[in-house]
C-alpha positions in Angstrom: 1.5 0.6 -1.1 -0.8 -0.4 1.6 -1.6 -3.8 3.2 -4.3 -4.8 5.4 -4.0 -8.1 7.5 -7.2 -9.5 8.6 -7.9 -12.6 10.5 -8.1 -14.7 7.2 -7.2 -12.5 4.4 -4.1 -10.2 3.4 -5.0 -7.3 1.1 -2.2 -5.5 -0.8 -3.2 -2.3 -2.5 -0.8 -0.4 -4.9 -1.0 2.1 -8.0 -0.9 -1.2 -10.3 -2.8 -3.9 -8.7 -4.9 -5.0 -5.8 -4.4 -8.4 -4.5 -6.6 -10.3 -1.9 -4.9 -13.4 -0.4 -6.7 -16.2 1.5 -5.2 -19.5 2.8 -5.7 -22.5 0.4 -8.1 -23.7 -0.8 -10.0 -20.5 -0.6 -9.8 -18.5 -3.8 -7.5 -15.3 -4.1 -8.0 -12.3 -6.6 -5.5 -10.2 -8.3 -6.8 -7.0 -10.1 -4.9 -5.5 -12.7 -5.6 -1.8 -12.3 -4.5 -0.8 -15.7 -7.2 -2.8 -17.4 -9.4 -3.9 -14.8 -8.8 -7.6 -15.6 -9.4 -10.0 -12.8 -7.3 -13.1 -12.1 -8.3 -15.7 -9.8 -6.2 -18.5 -8.3 -5.3 -20.8 -5.3 -2.3 -19.5 -3.3 -0.1 -22.4 -3.4 1.0 -25.4 -5.4 2.1 -29.0 -5.5 5.7 -29.9 -5.2 5.9 -33.5 -6.7 8.7 -35.8 -6.1 9.8 -38.3 -9.0 7.1 -40.7 -8.9 5.2 -39.3 -6.0 2.5 -36.6 -6.0 2.3 -33.9 -3.5 -0.8 -33.0 -1.4 -1.5 -30.3 1.1 -3.2 -31.1 4.1 -3.7 -27.8 6.0 -3.0 -24.3 5.1 -2.3 -21.5 7.7 -3.2 -17.6 7.0 -1.2 -15.5 5.0 1.2 -13.6 7.4 3.4 -10.6 6.6 7.0 -11.4 7.6 9.3 -8.8 6.4 9.9 -5.7 4.6 12.6 -4.2 2.3 14.1 -0.8 2.1 12.4 -0.3 -1.4 9.1 -0.9 0.4 8.6 -4.3 -0.8 6.5 -6.7 1.5 7.4 -10.4 2.3 4.4 -12.6 3.2 3.8 -16.5 3.3 1.5 -19.1 4.1 2.7 -22.3 5.8 1.3 -25.7 4.7 1.3 -29.2 5.8 2.5 -31.4 2.9 2.4 -35.1 2.6 5.7 -35.3 0.8 7.6 -32.4 2.7 6.0 -31.9 6.0 6.1 -28.1 6.4 6.4 -25.9 3.3 5.6 -22.4 2.6 4.3 -20.5 -0.3 6.0 -17.3 -0.4 5.6 -13.8 -2.0 7.2 -10.6 -2.5 4.9 -7.6 -3.2 6.5 -4.3 -4.6 4.6 -1.1 -6.0 4.5 -2.6 -9.6 5.3 -6.4 -9.4 4.7 -9.6 -7.6 6.6 -12.9 -7.2 5.8 -16.1 -5.7 8.1 -19.0 -4.8 8.1 -22.2 -2.7 10.2 -23.1 0.2 10.5 -26.8 1.2 12.7 -29.0 3.5 13.4 -32.6 3.1 15.2 -35.2 1.0 13.9 -36.6 -2.8 14.3 -36.0 -6.4 12.2 -33.2 -7.7 9.9 -33.9 -10.7 7.6 -30.9 -11.1 6.7 -27.8 -8.9 3.3 -26.1 -9.5 2.3 -22.4 -9.0 -1.5 -21.6 -8.5 -2.3 -25.3 -9.0 -2.8 -27.4 -5.6 -4.1 -30.7 -4.6 -5.9 -30.6 -1.2 -8.8 -32.7 0.2 -8.8 -35.1 -2.7 -9.6 -32.0 -5.2 -7.3 -30.0 -7.5 -7.5 -26.3 -7.4 -6.1 -23.7 -9.9 -6.1 -20.6 -11.7 -8.9 -18.6 -13.9 -8.7 -15.1 -15.4 -10.8 -12.9 -17.6 -8.3 -13.5 -20.7 -8.6 -15.3 -24.1 -4.8 -15.4 -25.1 -1.7 -16.9 -23.4 1.3 -15.4 -25.4 4.6 -17.3 -25.4 7.6 -14.9 -26.4 9.8 -17.6 -27.5 9.5 -17.9 -31.4 8.7 -21.3 -32.8 8.8 -22.8 -36.4 5.2 -22.1 -36.7 5.3 -18.6 -35.4 2.5 -19.6 -33.3 2.9 -17.7 -30.1 -0.8 -17.3 -28.9 -2.5 -20.1 -27.0 -5.8 -20.4 -25.9 -6.1 -20.6 -22.0 -7.4 -24.0 -22.0 -4.7 -25.4 -23.9 -1.1 -26.4 -22.7 1.6 -24.1 -23.5 5.3 -25.5 -22.9 8.4 -23.4 -23.2 11.2 -25.8 -22.8 15.1 -25.0 -22.7 15.5 -27.8 -25.2 13.5 -28.4 -28.2 10.4 -30.9 -28.1 9.5 -31.3 -31.8 6.3 -33.3 -31.0 4.7 -30.0 -29.6 2.0 -28.6 -32.0 3.8 -25.2 -31.6 6.4 -26.6 -34.2 9.4 -26.6 -31.5 11.2 -23.7 -30.4 13.3 -21.9 -33.2 15.7 -19.9 -30.9 17.6 -21.8 -28.2 17.4 -20.8 -24.4 14.9 -17.8 -24.6 13.8 -16.5 -21.2 10.6 -18.4 -20.1 8.0 -15.6 -20.1 4.1 -15.8 -20.9 2.0 -12.7 -21.3 -1.7 -13.4 -20.4 -4.2 -11.2 -22.5 -7.4 -10.3 -23.6 -8.0 -9.1 -27.1 -10.1 -6.4 -25.8 -7.5 -4.4 -24.5 -3.7 -3.9 -24.9 -2.8 -4.8 -21.4 -0.8 -8.0 -20.4 0.0 -9.7 -17.2 3.4 -11.0 -17.5 4.4 -14.2 -16.0 8.1 -15.3 -16.2 10.2 -18.0 -14.6 13.4 -16.5 -12.8 16.0 -17.8 -10.2 19.0 -16.9 -8.3 21.8 -17.0 -10.8 23.3 -20.5 -10.6 19.8 -22.0 -10.2 18.4 -22.2 -13.6 18.6 -25.9 -13.7 14.9 -26.7 -14.6 13.9 -27.7 -18.1 10.4 -26.5 -18.8 8.0 -23.5 -17.9 4.3 -24.5 -18.4 1.1 -22.9 -18.7 -1.7 -25.0 -17.8 0.0 -28.2 -16.7 -2.1 -31.4 -16.8 -4.7 -32.1 -14.3 -4.1 -35.0 -12.0 -7.4 -35.0 -10.1 -10.3 -34.4 -12.9 -13.2 -32.5 -11.5 -15.6 -34.5 -13.8 -15.3 -37.3 -16.3 -15.9 -34.8 -19.0 -12.6 -34.2 -20.8 -13.5 -30.4 -21.6 -13.6 -29.8 -17.9 -10.1 -31.2 -17.3 -8.1 -28.5 -19.4 -9.4 -25.4 -17.4 -6.8 -25.8 -14.4 -4.6 -23.1 -15.6 -1.5 -22.1 -13.5 2.0 -22.6 -14.0 4.8 -25.6 -13.5 8.5 -25.9 -13.7 9.7 -29.4 -14.6 12.8 -30.9 -13.3 12.1 -34.4 -14.4 13.4 -36.2 -11.5 16.8 -34.8 -12.0 16.7 -32.1 -9.2 18.0 -33.7 -5.8 16.7 -32.1 -2.7 18.4 -32.7 0.5 17.5 -30.2 3.3 16.0 -26.8 3.0 15.5 -25.4 -0.6 14.0 -22.3 -2.3 12.3 -22.7 -5.5 12.6 -20.3 -8.6 10.0 -17.6 -8.8 6.9 -16.9 -10.8 7.2 -13.2 -11.2 4.4 -10.9 -12.4 4.5 -7.6 -14.1 2.1 -5.6 -15.9 2.5 -3.8 -19.4 0.8 -2.6 -22.5 1.6 -4.0 -25.6 2.9 -7.4 -26.9 6.2 -5.9 -27.8 6.9 -5.0 -24.2 6.1 -8.2 -22.6 9.8 -9.7 -22.9 11.4 -6.3 -21.8 9.1 -6.0 -18.9 10.1 -9.5 -17.5 13.7 -8.9 -18.1 13.7 -5.4 -16.4 12.3 -7.2 -13.2 15.0 -9.8 -13.5 17.6 -7.4 -13.7 16.5 -5.4 -10.6 16.4 -8.5 -8.6 19.8 -9.6 -9.8 18.2 -12.9 -11.3 20.0 -12.2 -14.4 22.9 -10.1 -15.4 22.2 -7.1 -17.3 23.7 -7.5 -20.9 26.3 -5.3 -22.4 25.0 -2.6 -24.5 28.1 -3.2 -26.9 30.7 -5.9 -27.6 33.9 -4.7 -28.6 35.3 -6.5 -32.0 37.3 -5.7 -34.9 35.3 -4.2 -38.0 35.4 -7.5 -40.0 32.8 -8.8 -37.6 30.2 -6.7 -39.3 31.2 -7.6 -42.9 28.5 -9.4 -45.1 28.6 -12.9 -44.9 28.4 -16.0 -47.4 27.4 -19.6 -46.0 27.9 -22.6 -48.3 24.8 -24.6 -46.5 22.0 -23.7 -49.0 24.1 -24.4 -51.9 25.2 -27.5 -50.6 21.6 -28.4 -50.0 20.5 -27.3 -53.4 23.0 -29.6 -54.9 21.9 -32.3 -52.6 17.9 -32.0 -52.9 17.7 -30.8 -56.4 14.0 -30.1 -57.4 12.5 -33.1 -55.7 9.5 -32.6 -53.3 9.9 -36.0 -51.3 12.0 -35.2 -48.3 11.7 -38.7 -46.8 13.5 -40.9 -49.5 17.3 -40.7 -48.9 19.3 -38.6 -51.1 22.0 -39.8 -53.4 24.5 -37.8 -51.5 23.9 -35.9 -48.3 24.5 -32.1 -48.4 27.9 -32.3 -46.6 29.1 -34.3 -49.5 29.3 -30.9 -51.4 31.4 -29.0 -49.0 34.8 -29.4 -50.8 37.5 -26.8 -51.7 37.0 -27.2 -55.4 33.2 -26.6 -55.1 33.5 -23.7 -52.5 36.1 -22.0 -54.4 33.7 -21.9 -57.5 31.0 -20.6 -55.4 33.4 -17.4 -54.0 34.5 -16.9 -57.5 31.0 -16.6 -58.8 30.4 -13.8 -56.1 33.4 -12.1 -56.8 33.1 -12.0 -60.4 29.7 -10.5 -59.9 30.8 -7.7 -57.5 29.3 -9.8 -54.3 32.3 -10.3 -52.6 31.6 -11.4 -48.8 33.8 -10.4 -46.0 33.2 -13.8 -44.2 32.8 -17.3 -45.6 31.2 -19.9 -43.5 32.3 -23.4 -44.2 29.2 -25.5 -43.2 28.4 -29.2 -42.6 30.7 -31.2 -43.2 34.3 -30.1 -43.9 35.8 -32.3 -40.8 36.2 -35.9 -40.7 34.1 -36.1 -37.4 32.0 -33.8 -35.2 34.2 -34.4 -32.4 37.3 -33.5 -34.3 39.2 -30.7 -35.8 40.6 -32.9 -38.5 39.5 -31.7 -42.0 38.3 -34.3 -44.4 41.4 -34.3 -46.7 39.5 -35.9 -49.5 37.4 -32.6 -49.7 39.9 -30.3 -48.3 43.6 -31.3 -49.0 45.0 -28.5 -47.2 42.3 -26.5 -45.4 45.0 -24.4 -43.3 46.6 -23.4 -46.6 43.1 -22.4 -48.0 42.2 -20.4 -44.8 45.5 -18.6 -45.0 45.1 -17.8 -48.6 41.5 -16.5 -48.0 43.0 -14.0 -45.5 45.4 -12.7 -48.0 42.4 -11.9 -50.1 40.6 -10.1 -47.2 38.1 -12.9 -46.6 37.5 -14.3 -43.1 36.6 -18.0 -42.5 34.1 -19.5 -40.1 33.8 -23.2 -39.3 30.6 -24.7 -38.8 30.4 -26.8 -35.5 27.6 -28.8 -33.8 26.4 -28.8 -30.2 25.1 -31.6 -28.3 25.9 -34.2 -30.7 27.2 -38.0 -30.4 29.3 -38.9 -33.4 32.9 -39.7 -32.3 32.6 -39.4 -28.5 33.2 -42.5 -26.4 30.2 -43.8 -24.4 32.0 -42.8 -21.1 32.1 -39.2 -22.1 28.4 -39.1 -22.9 25.1 -37.8 -21.3 22.9 -40.8 -21.1 19.1 -41.2 -21.3 17.9 -44.3 -19.8 21.3 -45.7 -20.0 21.8 -44.9 -23.8 24.5 -42.4 -24.8 22.9 -39.7 -26.6 25.6 -36.6 -26.7 28.8 -35.3 -25.1 28.7 -34.4 -21.6 30.4 -31.3 -21.2 30.3 -31.7 -17.2 32.7 -34.8 -17.9 36.3 -33.6 -17.6 37.5 -36.2 -20.1 35.0 -34.7 -22.8 35.6 -31.2 -21.8 39.4 -31.8 -22.6 38.5 -33.2 -25.9 36.3 -30.4 -26.9 38.8 -27.8 -25.7 41.5 -29.2 -27.9 39.2 -29.3 -30.7 38.3 -25.6 -30.1 42.0 -24.9 -29.7 43.0 -26.4 -33.3 40.0 -24.5 -34.9 41.7 -20.9 -34.2 45.3 -21.5 -33.5 48.0 -20.5 -35.6 50.3 -23.1 -34.5 51.5 -25.6 -37.0 48.5 -28.1 -36.2 46.0 -25.2 -35.9 43.5 -24.2 -38.8 43.8 -20.5 -38.2 40.2 -20.0 -38.5 38.4 -16.8 -37.6 34.9 -17.7 -36.0 32.6 -20.4 -35.1 29.1 -21.1 -36.3 27.6 -23.3 -33.6 24.5 -25.1 -34.6 22.5 -27.7 -32.6 22.0 -25.5 -29.5 18.3 -26.6 -29.5 19.4 -30.1 -28.9 20.2 -29.3 -25.3 19.3 -32.6 -23.3 16.1 -32.1 -21.5 13.4 -34.4 -20.1 13.4 -37.5 -18.0 16.0 -40.4 -17.7 18.9 -38.3 -18.1 22.5 -38.5 -16.3 25.6 -36.6 -16.7 28.7 -36.2 -14.7 27.8 -33.5 -12.4 24.2 -33.3 -12.4 23.9 -29.8 -14.1 20.9 -29.3 -16.5 18.7 -26.7 -17.8 20.0 -23.4 -18.7 23.0 -23.8 -16.4 23.9 -26.9 -18.7 23.8 -24.6 -22.0 25.9 -21.9 -20.2 28.5 -24.4 -19.3 28.9 -25.7 -22.8 29.3 -22.1 -24.1 31.6 -21.0 -21.3 34.1 -23.7 -22.1 33.8 -23.1 -26.0 34.1 -19.2 -25.5 37.1 -19.4 -23.1 39.2 -21.8 -25.3 38.5 -19.7 -28.4 39.6 -16.6 -26.9 42.7 -18.3 -25.5 43.5 -19.0 -29.1 42.8 -15.6 -30.4 41.0 -12.5 -28.9 39.3 -11.6 -32.1 37.8 -14.9 -32.8 34.0 -14.4 -33.4 31.7 -17.0 -31.7 28.3 -17.0 -33.5 25.3 -18.6 -31.7 21.4 -18.8 -31.7 20.8 -18.6 -28.1 18.9 -15.5 -26.8 19.1 -14.9 -23.2 21.2 -12.3 -21.0 22.4 -15.1 -18.9 24.6 -16.3 -21.7 25.5 -12.8 -23.1 29.2 -12.9 -21.8 29.8 -16.0 -24.2 28.2 -14.4 -27.2 29.7 -12.2 -30.2 27.2 -12.9 -32.6 23.8 -14.3 -32.8 21.9 -15.8 -35.8 18.2 -15.6 -37.0 18.6 -19.3 -37.7 16.3 -21.7 -39.7 13.1 -20.5 -40.9 10.7 -23.7 -41.3 7.9 -21.4 -41.0 4.3 -21.4 -41.9 4.6 -18.0 -43.4 4.8 -18.0 -47.2 7.9 -15.4 -46.8 10.0 -14.9 -43.8 10.1 -11.2 -43.3 7.8 -11.1 -40.3 9.4 -14.2 -38.9 12.8 -12.5 -39.1 11.5 -9.3 -37.3 10.0 -11.3 -34.5 13.3 -13.2 -33.9 15.4 -9.9 -34.2 13.3 -8.3 -31.6 13.8 -11.0 -29.3 17.5 -10.8 -29.7 17.4 -6.9 -29.2 15.8 -7.5 -25.9 18.2 -10.3 -24.7 21.5 -9.2 -26.4 21.2 -5.4 -27.1 24.9 -5.1 -27.9 25.5 -8.2 -30.0 25.8 -8.4 -33.9 22.8 -10.2 -35.8 23.6 -12.5 -38.6 20.5 -12.6 -40.6 21.3 -15.9 -42.2 20.5 -16.9 -45.5 16.7 -16.4 -46.1 16.1 -16.8 -49.8 15.5 -20.7 -49.5 12.6 -20.3 -47.3 10.8 -17.9 -49.4 8.0 -19.3 -51.6 6.9 -15.6 -52.8 7.9 -14.3 -56.2 9.6 -11.0 -54.4 11.9 -13.1 -52.7 14.7 -10.6 -53.4 13.2 -8.2 -51.2 14.3 -10.3 -48.1 17.8 -9.1 -48.8 16.8 -5.5 -47.9 15.0 -6.8 -44.8 18.3 -8.6 -43.9 20.3 -5.2 -44.2 17.7 -3.3 -41.9 17.9 -6.1 -39.3 21.7 -6.9 -39.1 24.2 -8.3 -41.1 23.2 -9.3 -44.5 24.1 -12.8 -45.3 23.6 -15.1 -48.4 23.5 -18.8 -48.5 23.5 -19.0 -52.2 26.3 -18.2 -54.8 25.2 -20.2 -57.6 22.2 -22.2 -57.2 18.9 -21.0 -55.8 16.5 -23.6 -54.3 13.4 -21.9 -52.7 11.4 -24.5 -51.0 8.2 -24.5 -48.9 6.5 -27.7 -47.4 3.6 -28.6 -49.5 4.9 -26.5 -52.4 6.8 -27.5 -55.4 10.6 -26.4 -54.9 11.8 -23.8 -57.5 15.5 -24.7 -58.5 17.3 -22.1 -60.8 20.7 -20.8 -61.3 21.1 -17.2 -59.7 20.4 -14.6 -62.3 22.2 -11.5 -63.2 19.2 -9.7 -61.4 19.7 -11.9 -58.5 23.7 -10.7 -58.5 23.0 -7.2 -58.9 20.4 -7.2 -55.9 23.0 -8.9 -53.8 25.8 -6.6 -55.0 23.5 -3.6 -54.3 22.7 -4.6 -50.7 26.4 -5.4 -50.0 27.6 -2.0 -51.3 25.1 0.0 -49.7 25.5 -1.9 -46.3 29.1 -1.1 -46.4 28.8 2.5 -47.1 26.5 2.7 -44.0 29.3 1.0 -42.1 31.8 3.7 -43.0 
């Protein structure tokens, strides 16, 4: 790696890239030597306080200020900011990667920090490149992962369903974008990482909103480019502060974008490298039956109208008598599962381990009887819910309670007691074997939020999972915690991951399943994949082929034991009893899968 420092320009040249840096507001240029693609940008960014916009008055030339043993070079440009006084835009250049971050010093609530989007002299400066796609590694419900560069793409650790991408489908995926042109296979990968313990922002944004329009024409106001991290006023700064980094790597192929970003993060210790295997008992790998789609089929029937209230909610049908009938139907057709998941709503309240005795007269006895028959039982539970939690134990948004506050000691104690009872074999315990934890997409993000400790973003998701995992393992070491978060930062609290709901644009879920499984393999390479029940989401006549896809990707899972309701928005649903052919195909997939396990 070579660098040349001139009066007003710093040039870094490596085998992989060339970058020419000038102080703001002059344009800087990055060349990807693999593709020849050129990226132009302003070297800086606004650091806005809650309700106050940042503006730079002057910027000093880039200065090399340090070296690392591996040959990396540190450099920075110091600026005068109307909000922070002196602030610096800093960079690390290594042979095959770059990263940029802010260093500020002051007091205030941080709203949004921007990278390569800077306000100076009454104008806004940004980012451009010879590309035509921005690729988001996080799967969404439309499986729309490519955006035009003039669009705004938002990757939120929660789930904003107002987004045209359809909302994130797997929770907590690393925030990574790949900038690309369809004329070649090369990607410049831009990712947001931080020191461990500092993942407390909500969103990573490509092309944040323009605040100083260049012309009155709206079409000109979507060409700013660049990136931003949103804190929504929840980040308190009091003194010196170093921001998260936007890291840049270069790869060929969409399939390598996430892996490239993660490898850089592992090398800098921004993320812990996930385990390549998670030791667990053999029964964790057994085929799974979950009651949910049978419950939904009984609730919804063949009607198309989703907006009209149903005579009975799906949770009404999670009863011992009904579930016993479903399990018997599977056993009678040689489709006996190794694990049964009791879904919503076996309990009286989401915040309680008390079973609904009208549905389950003695759920502990029922679970013990399942064990005698070689069947393990998972309980469904919800994350980030409000039901049954006192207001003084809740996260609030603009003063209104929205969900339990895991950072509040009172709610943490309540949750721990609930989890203990799920798995304990004490007289008051249910002696269950695992937890299907739903609702993780409901992580509270955005403006107006308050909780006990002021912990947000991925750090808040980690806090919740660490409490649940810790208490579950205290009750029994072989308890299996199943989630649908996909981030190495959470790997130590993860035994099993789920492909999750497939409300996809696609008519069959095969490709959607593969996309999500690939994300899990990158983020949790040693964790089991529960493929979830996919038949409900398939409108194609060859729906049974999905069972083979499941077995190829992970643990084959069915959500239908008697009734099959296959639905797709804007299609008439197909409602039928499972046929002998259906049972025979399930039995075959289970049998062959178990043979492979041996």
